[in-house]
Structure formats: C-alpha cells, structure tokens
N, C-alpha and C positions, 0 to 999 in steps of 0.2 A: 417601614421604614428602609432606606438601602445606602449605601456605601459606594463609592468607585473603589474597583481595586485588580490596579492597571488598566489594562481596555478592558476590560468584561465586571458586570453590573453583581455585585456580592449582595441578597440578601438578607437583614440581618432584622429578627423580632425578637420584640421586648420580653420579659417575663410575662406583663398580661398578655400577650399579642399570642405570646406560644402556648400560655391555658387557656385564654379567650376557642384557640384554634380546636384545638386536642380536646376542649371538652372536661377540667380535672382547672385547680384552687395552682393559684402563685404560692402558695407553699409548696405543693407536691413538686413541684419544681424544685422550689428551695430544699428539698426535702433528694431528691432524684442530684441534685447537686454535691449538698453536704458528703451525698456516700459518694462523690465518684464516676458516676455514673455518665455528666455531663458536665462541661463546662464550655461554660462561655467566658468573652472578652467582656472589656470595657469600652465603651465608649464616655467616657469624662467617666461621669459617674454615672450613667446605666451600663448594666450586666444588658449586653446583646445575644442572641445566639446565630446561630448559622443555620442553614439547609442542613448539615450533618448533625446538631446538636439536637435538631429535632428529627431526624430518621433518628435517634438513637435514643429518646425521647419514645417515640412511636413502639421501638422497637420493645422496651423497658415496659410500654402497658401493655405490649399488647405481652407479652412473657407473664406479667400478674396476672393477668387476667386467663393463662393458661395455666397458673397452678405454680411454677416458676420460681424457686428466691430469688434477692435480687444475688444474690453471691451466684449464683446458678446463670442470671441477664450476667452479668461482669463477666462471666467467665464465655460469653457465648459473644458477649463486644470485644472481649480480649484478645481470644482467637481471629478477628474479624482485621484489626486492626495489624496482630504478625501475620496473617498468612491472607492476604488480596485475592488467592485462586480459592475460598474457601473452601478449601476441603479438609484441615480440623475443623473445622466451625461448624461446617455441615455433618461429618460426622460423630462430634458432640450433644449436636445435638437432637440427628437421628439414636442417638444411646438415652441423653436426656425426653426425649417426646415418647421414647417408649416404657420408658422407667414410668411416666406419667400417667399413659395407659392405662397400664399396669397398675395406680396407688388408684386411679379414680375407677380402674374397673373390679376392687375387691371393696374396695367406698359403693359404688351400687351391689355390689350382693351383701354388702353388711347392713346397709337401707332397709332393698330386700323383704331381707328376715327379719330386722326389727317393728319396719310398718306389717306382718307377718304376725306379729305378739299381738302387735297392738292393735289389731284385730282382733287378732284370736281373743283377747280380752272386753275389746267395745259389745261382742253379743254377749260375750258371758254374762257383763253386765244390763247390756239389756234385756237379757231375759230374764235374770236374776231381776233385774224393775214392774215385768211385766207379769211376776210371779211366777211363769212357765218351767220356768230350774231353777233349785234351789245354788243360794254359791258356793261357787267349790270351796273346801276345804284349806286348798293349799291358798285362794281365796284372801278368804280368813285370816289362819296364818299372815300374812306377812302384810295384810289391812290395807288392801289394792280393792 
C-alpha cells in the first residue's frame, strides 16, 4: 500500500502485511502497539504502519530475541527519539548489553553445573542397573 505524501511516496503497511514480512502474527503487532512501542496511523478504518514503525518493530523483535525486557526496549527507543545523535542510546545499549552478557554467562555456568550433576546421576543409575555398583545411600535416601 502506498500513499502520496507531498512529492515523495510514503510506503505504508497493513498489520497483515507487516506480520507476514516479519514472520510474526498480527496479534503480536497489536500487543506491541498496546504497549506503545509502535503507533500506527489510520487510513479510513485500517491501521497502517510506515517504515519507521517497521524499523521500530524490527528493533523490538531483535531486543526480545536478545533477552531484553519490553521496558528496556522502550527505553532504547525513547532515547533514540530524544537524542538523534544516538550517543545516549548507544551508551545505554552498551551498558545493558554488558549486563545481559554477564547474565547469560552465569546461566551458562549454572547450566554446565546442572548438566554435570545430571550426568553423574545418569552414570550411577546405569552402573546400579547393570549390577556393577551398588546404589549410593545418598541416592536411596532421596529417592532418585
């Protein structure tokens, strides 16, 4: 869908077109609209989105993929609107990215520890089933 905007042509998208292009549901787009992350216009009774809305939505989706909250994503977007030089936005993004990296590194360490413990339990269970080793008393008490 295209609309005349002065001498230039402004490309507009319906919710269904935008959803198809970005591989998400129209319901997801409406959710982000309700949260104030995008703000479509009206063309008659149809809500239409421009390239800016599309770009903002792509940033929202990327932020969600990277594990940022909607509040954090809104903060990034609001800073961009307030500071076109992007200095404030990039400073905040750098800080939040470093925090997210630290969180994920901790999750990785926790996951590796849990996997190690599960593998030990698996080895003990296999050994007990094969009759090669008695079931450890600790395992019998805990019912594992």
